C-alpha positions in Angstrom: 27.7 11.3 98.8 29.2 9.1 96.1 31.5 7.4 99.1 28.5 7.1 101.1 26.6 5.0 98.4 29.7 2.8 97.6 30.0 2.2 101.2 26.5 1.0 101.4 26.8 -1.3 98.5 29.9 -2.7 100.0 28.5 -3.4 103.3 25.2 -4.9 101.4 27.3 -7.3 99.3 29.6 -8.6 102.1 26.6 -9.4 104.3 24.9 -11.2 101.7 28.1 -13.0 100.8 28.5 -14.1 104.6 25.1 -15.4 104.5 25.4 -17.6 101.8 28.9 -18.7 103.1 27.1 -20.2 105.8 24.6 -22.6 103.9 25.6 -26.1 103.7 26.2 -27.4 99.9 23.3 -29.3 98.5 23.0 -32.9 99.8 25.7 -31.7 102.8 23.6 -31.7 106.1 24.4 -32.4 109.3 23.2 -35.6 110.6 20.6 -33.6 112.9 19.5 -31.7 109.6 19.1 -35.1 107.8 17.1 -36.7 111.0 14.8 -33.7 111.2 13.9 -33.5 107.6 13.2 -37.4 107.7 11.3 -37.1 110.8 8.9 -34.5 109.0 8.6 -36.5 105.7 8.2 -40.1 107.3 6.9 -39.4 111.0 9.4 -40.6 112.8 9.3 -41.4 116.3 11.8 -40.8 119.2 13.5 -44.2 119.1 13.8 -44.1 115.3 15.3 -40.4 115.4 17.9 -41.1 118.0 18.9 -44.5 115.6 18.9 -42.4 112.6 20.8 -39.7 114.3 23.7 -42.4 115.4 23.5 -44.0 112.1 24.3 -40.3 110.1 27.0 -39.3 112.7 28.7 -42.7 112.1 28.4 -42.1 108.6 29.6 -38.8 108.6 32.6 -39.7 110.6 33.2 -42.6 108.1 33.1 -40.0 104.9 36.5 -38.9 105.9 38.2 -42.5 105.5 36.2 -43.0 102.2 37.8 -40.3 100.3 40.3 -42.7 98.5 37.5 -45.5 97.8 36.6 -46.8 94.7 33.2 -46.4 92.9 32.3 -50.2 94.0 33.5 -49.3 97.6 31.5 -46.4 97.9 28.1 -48.2 96.7 29.1 -51.0 99.3 29.2 -48.5 102.2 26.0 -46.9 100.7 24.2 -50.3 100.9 25.3 -51.1 104.2 24.0 -47.7 105.4 20.7 -48.2 103.4 20.4 -51.8 105.0 20.9 -50.2 108.6 18.3 -47.7 107.9 15.8 -50.4 106.6 16.1 -51.8 109.5 15.2 -48.8 111.6 12.1 -47.9 109.3 8.6 -49.6 109.3 7.5 -50.9 106.1 5.3 -48.1 105.3 8.1 -45.7 106.2 10.5 -47.4 103.8 8.2 -47.3 101.2 7.9 -43.8 101.3 11.5 -43.3 101.8 12.0 -45.0 98.8 9.5 -43.1 96.7 11.6 -40.0 97.7 14.9 -41.5 96.8 13.5 -42.1 93.5 12.1 -38.9 92.7 15.1 -37.4 94.1 17.4 -39.2 91.6 14.9 -38.5 89.0 15.2 -34.5 89.8 19.3 -35.2 89.8 19.0 -36.8 86.4 17.1 -33.9 84.8 19.5 -31.5 86.4 22.3 -33.2 84.7 20.9 -33.4 81.6 20.0 -29.8 81.7 23.4 -28.9 82.4 24.8 -30.9 79.4 22.2 -29.6 76.8 20.2 -32.5 76.9 20.4 -36.2 76.3 21.1 -38.3 73.7 17.1 -39.1 73.1 16.7 -35.5 72.4 18.0 -36.1 68.5 15.6 -36.5 66.0 15.0 -40.3 65.1 16.8 -41.2 61.9 20.4 -40.3 63.1 22.6 -37.5 61.5 20.9 -38.2 57.5 20.0 -34.7 56.1 17.7 -34.6 52.9 18.4 -31.8 50.8 
């Protein structure tokens, strides 16, 4: 009976691990997944979806070449992609996309602050002076 329980636990743990292993890492979505998400958020038409699929496929292909890039080079590549994206979206869609990006950056900064135990603004005003 003991062996049966251990075997069952092993099967459950292996299947759980296998399911988690198939998930894309945070922010590492395929071009199709990115377009699907944006389509839902921004109500893209078929032509825009095709253009974005092509843009994100090109970006994914180029990402391999960018591994040795400096921070400035990465920012330049991101700016090029953003400029192409801005040409595809309508002004209303662009405004909503930019708002979504700002929210995403804010959530990321919040998570980073949480991981680091808070930011510098968490200290009491007046510095390290302690009155006894």
